[in-house]
N, C-alpha and C positions, 0 to 999 in steps of 0.2 A: 466532653457534653456533661450538664448541668440534671442533675437523676430528679428526677421531683417526687415530694413525699409517699404518692401514691402509687410510684412505681413497691414489686414486691420482688425479693432478693429470695428465690426455692431453687429447692435441687428436687431437675426434673428426670425423668427417665427419658434417651433417646425413644423411643415411638410415640415418645408425647408433640418431638416434635413434627414439625411439613417446615421440608426443608429445600419441600420441590416444585414448591410458590417462587419462579423469578420475581414475582415483585419485586422483592429488594435484594436480587443475584445479580446484582448490577457488572459487575469486574468479574468474570468470571476468572476462573485461573488455580494455581497450583499454589502452596502456603508457603512462603520460603522458608531454607537451610537454616537458618536462622532461631525461625518459628518454630521449628520441625524442631529441633535440639534441646527448645525448650521447654516443650509440650513431653519430652520422654522426659528428663530429667525433675521437669516441677510436677507435671499437669499443667492444667488449664489451671491457670490462676484470673483470670481478667475474666468474668460471665456473659457468656450468649445471651446477645441482646434479641426478646425475641414478642411475641403482641397475644395476650390468650386472646383464641377468636369460637373457637366453641369446639361441644363432646368432649374436655378438656384435649384438646389441638392448642399449639399454640408454633405463630407462622410465625415462622426466625426473619429475622431482621441483622443481625448482624453477627458471624458466626462461619458464614457458609465452607471458608476453607480451612478452620478449622474441623468441621464438625468431616465435610468427606473424606479431612484426610484420616481421622480416626475410625473412619470406615474403613478406609484401605489398608490397612495393619492391625483391623482389630485379631485374637487371638480365639475370643472367644467362638462358639456359637453363634447364629447367629440371633436367636427365640436369647439368648445369655446378652448381649451385645444390646442388645432391644433395652433390655432393665438397666444400664448403666446408668447409673444418676451421673450428669453435669451439673454445675453451678449454671442459674439462668437471671439474670435481671427482665420480668415480667411487664409492661404495658402493657394497661388496660386496655380492654374489650372499644372502649367510648371514644380512643384519640382517633381523631382523625386521617386516614391514612397519608393524606393536606402535611398536617404534622407531623407522621412516622416518617414520611416522606425527608423532611428536614430533619428531624434527628437522626437520621444513616448519615446527612448530609456532614455529622458532628462526627461521628465513627470516623467518616474519612482519613488517616494517614497527612499529614502535610508532602508528605515522597508520592502517593496514587495516581500520580496520571500516568503512568502507562499503562494503557488501553485505549481497546478499538473503536475507529470510526460509526461498526453499526451497532457496535454495544450502548456506545454514548449518545444517540440516538435514539434508541433505542427507552435509552432512561429518559433524558429526555419528554419523547414521548407520553411514556409515563404520569412523566410531571403536569404535562401541558394537559392531561384526561384527567388529573388531581386536584385543576384547574390553579398552576401555577400559565398568571402571564409572560410575554418574552419578553420583560422589563426585571421580572421577579428572575426568569432567569439568567440573565444576563449578569441580571449585578447580585444576585443570591447565592443559583447555583455556579455558576460560571469561577468564581473564584474557587472554590470547595474545592472543582477539577483540575486546576492552575492555569486555566486557562483569562484568556482579557476580554473584557465583561463588552460583548460586543451585543447589542440586539438586531440589529442586522445578519453576522453570524445566526443566535439559535433560532430565528427566521429563515433562515438555508435550511439548517439542518434537522427541522422541523420538515416541510416541505421535500429533504431530501428522502426524510425514513417514509410518510407517505410512498414514494415511488419506490423504497426497497420491498414497503408488505403488496403495495399494488401486482412489482413483479412476484416474489414467494407465492402471491395468489393463485396468477397467472402461468406460472414455469412448471416443469415438465420433474425440476428437483430443483435442492435448495441449490442455495447462494455455494458458488465455488468457495472454497479454502482461502484462495488470494484475496477476495474479496474480507472477508471475515477477518482478517487480523491485518489492514492496513487501516492506517491510521486517520482522522477526518478529514483533513487537508490534502488524502488521494480520491476520494470520494467526494466531496464537493467540485471535478467540474461534469459529475454523470448530470447536473444538475443542465449541463448544457442540451443534452439531447432530447427527445420531444420523448412522450409514454411509450410510440410505438418503439422509436429505438433506443431505448432505456432494455429491452432487452439482450438484444444482439452488442453493448457494448457490456452488459455483467458478467457475458459469455467468452467477449475477448479477454477478459483479464482471467478466468479462469486459466485461455491459453496461452497465456503471456508469461507468468511467471514471472511479471516487474512492477517495482512500485519504487516512488521517491517521482522528482522529475524528470524522470526515465517515462512511467505509467504518463506522468500530464505534463507532459510534454507530449508527449505522445496523441492524447485524449486532441489538443492543444488541436493539431497539424490535421489529427480526420476530424473535426468539427469545422476549422477553412477548406478544407476536401470538398466537405457536404454543402457548406456555402453556396463556395464558388463552382459547382459543378451543379446544384442545384436538387440535390437528388437526399440521396438517406443512409443512415449508418446503415445498414442491416443492407440496402444495393453495394457499398464500399465495400463491405466488408464481404461480399460473393462472389468478385472477380475472381476468374481462377488463380491471377499471380498470388492473390493474398488469402484462397482456402488453399492451394496450393501449401505455404509457406506455417500456418496455423498448423495442418490433421498431419506433417513430416515430425510424422516422431522421433526420425534421428537426431532434429536439431535440438542441442543444450538452450538453454531458455537466452546469453548474450546474445549467439549466434541470428536466430527468430527473432530477437526486436530489432537488431540490425538491420536482417532481410524485409523485414515489415513498416520501419521508417521507415528505409530509400522506396519504397513500392509505395506507403502516403506522403514522398518528399517529391517523387517523381507527376505524384494523380493533380499535389498543389501548387509546383512550379512545372508549366509543361514545359516552356519555354529554354525554361535552366536545365531540365535532363534532358532534351531535345541537343540541345548543347555540349553535355558532354559527352554525350553519346559519341555526336558525332567527335570532339576530339578524340575518344577514346580508339576510337575507328581508328582516325589518321597515327597514332602510335604507333595501333600494334602494323600499320601500312608504312612505315617505318622498321623493322622487324632489326631496333637495335639488340646485342646483348642483351641476357639476359642478368644480369650485371647493372644495366646503365637504364633509368627510368628518366621519361619527359613528364615536368608539370609544370599547371598553373595554375591563373588564381584560380579559388573555388568558385564563385562564383562571374569568373572573369566578366572581372572591370579593370582592368588596364590589360596590353599585351605581353607583358612581362611573359617568359619565359623561365623552367629554371631544370639545368639537365643536372643531375644528380648521378655522379659513377660512386662504385663498390668495388677494392680494390682491396686485394693484399699483399702486397710487391706492386715493386717497383715496373716488373715487367708487368703485374695484369695492369697498370694504368697506360702502358705506353699501348698496351696492344687496346685497348680498350681506343687509346684518343687514335691510335690507326687507322683500327672501322670506321670513323667517325672520320677523317682526313680522305677515305676512297669515298663520301659522298658526296665531298665538299667539289661544289663545281666554280662558286663566284673567286674570281683572283685572290680580291683581296679575303677573305677568309682563311683562304690561302695562304697566306700570310700569315693571318695569326694564330693558325694554327701550329707553320712555321717554328714561329718566338715559341712554342709551346715546345715542340718539338729536343727545339734548342737548349729549352730548359735545363730537359734532361739530360742533354746529351753533355752537358759542362761538366766539370774533374774536378 
């Protein structure tokens, strides 16, 4: 970051600093342990970056984590604490928000890319409102955030922010925590859904406790079900079987995901679902021993079947084979089983 000649280095009391404004508090979080140890030993060596506003107040531009940590470990009374002096680098009032944002970008460390999609969308929206074009966001802002320059991605994230704001305005509660911590890759699939369906899918995220490929895959299947059945996400998610899964507080996250994914797959591939149910029903009718299973190709693309037997001893294997031999009617198959039994009888 290049310091301009009209910037002033001055000690300011904490009471003069406005850290409540979220304009430049782009990626909230805790101070790293390394930084905490450094401040404990040597104090704050790098000045906080502020911009003078009015009434002897200064808007914080960079240093939110350091100031928040100081507040959390204060040993003095509130009044004494507010009078503590901190070294600050002051940007003049006349500098436009757009230019202050560029300065803020320069303060980001090279490895500071662990931010949520929600915070990223809010930052980009602020930059857009400050006058940044999509091209400027793609080629000037994204590199500073560790993202690949893409005008299309800039447009998608700005569109996503609009939907999120609309959802918050019409929702009775804040966005669920699971949405707040998702990366932007997990939020982009939300753009598939209409504005009327958007709140239902956001609420789904709050119920599922899942992210990454599983979350994106589930949304993909949900979108396909909507298109196939010409219905809405809100209607699909109100189905009795799905509501039963979502509202069961006894289900662990992975189990809830698996059951919901099975329900959505059954809706997406109804004929395949029927074939699987028919196969399972037939297998049960065979009444195979507990440690014996019959499996088929997952998508029934061929007629091959696999019989799996679990056994702890030769005697248990012999018992399995005898159980099977009792159900064989074909003479040729009887001969095949006799050959297997002959192997077990060999000394």
